[in-house]
C-alpha positions in Angstrom: 20.8 -23.8 -1.6 20.6 -27.4 -0.1 20.8 -30.4 -2.6 17.8 -31.5 -4.1 16.1 -28.4 -3.1 14.2 -25.9 -5.4 12.8 -22.4 -5.1 9.7 -20.5 -6.7 8.5 -16.6 -6.4 5.0 -16.3 -5.6 3.4 -12.8 -5.7 0.4 -13.6 -3.3 -0.9 -10.3 -2.1 1.1 -9.1 1.2 3.9 -11.0 1.6 4.0 -10.9 5.6 1.6 -12.9 6.0 2.3 -15.6 3.0 5.4 -15.8 4.0 4.5 -16.1 7.8 1.6 -19.5 6.6 4.6 -21.3 4.3 6.9 -21.4 7.9 4.6 -23.6 9.2 4.4 -26.1 6.0 6.1 -29.2 5.9 9.1 -29.2 3.3 9.9 -25.7 3.3 13.2 -25.0 3.9 13.7 -21.3 4.1 11.5 -18.0 3.0 12.6 -14.2 1.7 10.1 -11.5 0.8 10.8 -8.8 -1.6 9.2 -7.2 -4.5 8.5 -8.6 -8.1 8.3 -7.1 -11.8 6.9 -3.1 -11.9 8.8 -0.4 -13.6 12.8 -0.2 -13.2 12.6 1.7 -10.0 15.8 1.0 -8.3 15.5 -0.2 -4.7 11.9 0.3 -4.5 10.4 1.1 -0.7 7.0 -0.4 0.9 5.7 2.8 0.8 6.4 2.8 -3.2 5.3 -0.5 -4.0 1.6 -0.2 -1.4 1.4 3.4 -3.6 0.6 1.5 -6.8 2.5 3.4 -9.1 5.8 1.3 -9.7 3.9 -1.7 -11.1 5.9 -4.0 -8.5 4.4 -6.8 -6.2 4.8 -7.8 -2.8 6.5 -11.6 -3.4 7.6 -14.4 -1.4 10.4 -16.6 -2.1 10.0 -20.2 -0.8 13.2 -22.9 -1.2 11.3 -25.9 -0.9 12.1 -30.0 -0.8 10.3 -31.5 -3.6 10.3 -34.6 -2.0 8.6 -33.9 0.8 5.9 -30.8 -0.7 5.1 -30.5 -4.2 4.8 -27.9 -6.0 1.2 -28.1 -6.5 0.7 -28.2 -2.3 2.3 -25.1 -2.4 0.3 -23.3 -5.0 -2.9 -24.4 -3.3 -1.8 -24.0 0.2 -4.5 -22.5 2.4 -3.0 -19.6 4.1 -4.0 -19.8 7.8 
């Protein structure tokens, strides 16, 4: 991770659309998607998570430069 950057995991529904939106945001260095929370299911699959039975949420990891974009801006970003 580049010096001066921070990271946050955001669970905001479907991670595909969320991740794509963050790609366009100035100050976002990188993104990655995965699952967060849930039970102790080892390597949950997309189908397992979508079933609602594991308790996991789809999440996007965002690595960003806080001198360009604030955490508040990330949290209130309109996904377009």
